[in-house]
C-alpha positions in Angstrom: -53.4 26.1 -137.2 -50.5 25.4 -135.0 -46.9 25.2 -136.3 -44.6 23.2 -134.4 -40.9 23.5 -134.7 -39.0 20.4 -133.5 -35.5 20.2 -132.2 -34.6 18.3 -135.3 -35.8 21.3 -137.6 -33.8 23.7 -135.4 -30.7 21.6 -135.6 -31.0 21.5 -139.3 -31.3 25.3 -139.6 -28.3 25.5 -137.2 -26.3 23.1 -139.5 -26.9 25.3 -142.5 -26.0 28.4 -140.6 -22.9 26.7 -139.4 -21.9 25.8 -143.0 -22.5 29.4 -144.2 -20.4 30.9 -141.3 -17.6 28.3 -141.9 -17.4 29.1 -145.6 -17.2 32.8 -144.8 -14.5 32.3 -142.1 -12.5 30.1 -144.6 -12.7 32.8 -147.2 -11.7 35.5 -144.6 -8.7 33.4 -143.5 -7.7 32.5 -147.0 -7.9 36.1 -148.1 -5.7 37.3 -145.3 -3.1 34.5 -145.9 -3.2 35.3 -149.7 -2.8 39.0 -149.1 0.2 38.4 -146.8 1.9 36.0 -149.3 1.1 38.4 -152.2 2.5 41.4 -150.3 5.8 39.7 -149.6 6.2 37.6 -152.8 4.8 39.9 -155.5 4.2 43.5 -154.6 3.7 45.5 -151.4 1.2 47.8 -153.0 -1.5 45.7 -151.5 -0.9 47.0 -147.9 -3.1 50.2 -148.3 -6.2 47.9 -148.4 -4.8 44.8 -146.7 -8.1 43.5 -145.3 -11.5 45.2 -145.1 -10.1 48.5 -145.6 -7.2 48.2 -143.1 -4.5 50.4 -144.3 -1.2 48.9 -143.1 1.1 50.7 -145.6 2.6 52.9 -142.9 3.5 49.8 -140.9 4.9 48.1 -143.9 7.1 51.0 -144.8 8.4 51.3 -141.2 9.2 47.6 -140.7 8.4 44.4 -142.6 8.8 42.4 -139.5 6.2 44.3 -137.5 3.9 44.1 -140.5 4.3 40.3 -140.5 3.5 40.1 -136.8 0.3 42.0 -137.1 -0.7 40.0 -140.2 0.1 36.7 -138.3 -2.1 37.8 -135.4 -4.9 38.3 -137.9 -4.3 34.9 -139.6 -4.2 33.0 -136.3 -7.4 34.5 -135.2 -9.1 33.9 -138.5 -8.0 30.4 -138.7 -9.1 29.7 -135.1 -12.6 31.0 -135.8 -12.7 28.8 -139.0 -11.6 25.7 -136.9 -14.5 26.3 -134.3 -17.0 26.2 -137.0 -15.3 23.1 -138.5 -15.7 21.4 -135.2 -19.4 22.3 -135.0 -20.0 21.1 -138.6 -18.1 17.8 -137.8 -20.4 17.5 -134.8 -23.4 17.5 -137.1 -21.9 15.5 -140.0 -20.5 12.7 -137.8 -24.0 12.4 -136.1 -22.3 12.9 -132.7 -25.4 14.8 -131.5 -28.2 12.7 -130.6 -31.5 14.0 -129.2 -32.2 10.7 -127.3 -28.7 10.6 -125.7 -27.6 14.2 -125.7 -24.7 13.7 -123.1 -21.7 12.0 -124.6 -18.0 12.1 -124.0 -17.5 13.1 -127.8 -19.8 16.0 -127.2 -17.9 17.1 -124.2 -14.6 16.7 -126.1 -15.8 19.0 -128.9 -17.1 21.6 -126.4 -13.7 21.7 -124.6 -11.9 22.0 -127.9 -14.1 25.0 -128.9 -13.5 26.4 -125.4 -9.7 26.2 -125.9 -9.9 27.7 -129.3 -12.0 30.6 -128.0 -9.5 31.0 -125.1 -6.7 31.1 -127.9 -8.7 33.6 -129.9 -8.9 35.8 -126.8 -5.2 35.5 -126.1 -4.2 36.3 -129.7 -6.7 39.2 -129.9 -5.5 40.7 -126.6 -1.8 40.6 -127.5 -2.5 41.7 -131.1 -4.4 44.6 -129.6 -1.5 45.4 -127.3 0.9 45.1 -130.1 -1.1 47.6 -132.2 -1.2 50.0 -129.2 2.6 49.7 -128.9 2.9 50.6 -132.6 0.7 53.7 -132.1 3.0 54.7 -129.3 5.8 54.6 -131.8 3.9 57.1 -134.0 3.1 54.6 -136.6 -0.3 55.0 -138.2 -2.5 52.0 -137.6 -6.0 51.0 -138.4 -8.4 50.4 -135.5 -8.7 46.9 -134.0 -12.1 46.3 -135.6 -10.7 46.5 -139.1 -7.8 44.3 -138.0 -10.3 41.8 -136.4 -8.3 41.9 -133.2 -10.9 43.3 -131.0 -13.2 41.9 -128.2 -10.7 39.8 -126.5 -12.7 40.1 -123.3 -15.8 38.7 -125.0 -13.8 35.7 -126.4 -12.5 35.1 -122.9 -16.0 35.3 -121.4 -17.2 32.8 -124.0 -14.3 30.4 -123.2 -15.3 30.4 -119.6 -18.9 29.8 -120.3 -17.9 26.9 -122.6 -15.8 25.4 -119.9 -18.7 25.6 -117.6 -21.0 23.9 -120.1 -18.4 21.2 -120.6 -18.6 20.4 -116.9 -22.4 20.4 -117.0 -22.2 17.9 -119.9 -19.7 15.8 -117.9 -22.3 15.7 -115.0 -25.0 14.9 -117.5 -22.9 12.0 -118.7 -22.6 10.6 -115.2 -26.4 10.9 -114.6 -27.2 9.4 -118.0 -24.8 6.5 -117.2 -26.4 5.9 -113.8 -29.8 6.0 -115.3 -28.8 3.4 -118.0 -27.5 1.1 -115.2 -30.6 1.3 -113.2 -33.1 0.4 -116.0 
């Protein structure tokens, strides 16, 4: 008995996984935004467990502005991650991905958008990490970058470069596909 897994089955599984990840990232971004608003509007007691055990209470006691900056770095990174998966889901839902004609300008545009978003995540993670390092130099107790979700800026940068290369490959694929359509 031979089990065949077609490209369509794999794309369906990827679509379901994308939805799951997108929902999780939306919850993450929403929770960080809610905690930020709750901290400033209602009570600052939430700062000792701001997000995933990140204790920002020392930072909040030191300066509300610095607390806001770190929280905004976290919000921006979380929202950009959610937008990436929104674009991927949109690719599936709008049926912009065709197995018979895989290279389209719409696909290239989405890949470029995801590449710019990953570059943005790299930028904000990097400078958020630098900001945390500066706060540590000021003798303010800070959680590690993993708890703040401001780590791996280099990995995000590497991923952005790879996506830019893939976008150029897709551009060349569009040119070849167009030439083949004209010769037939």
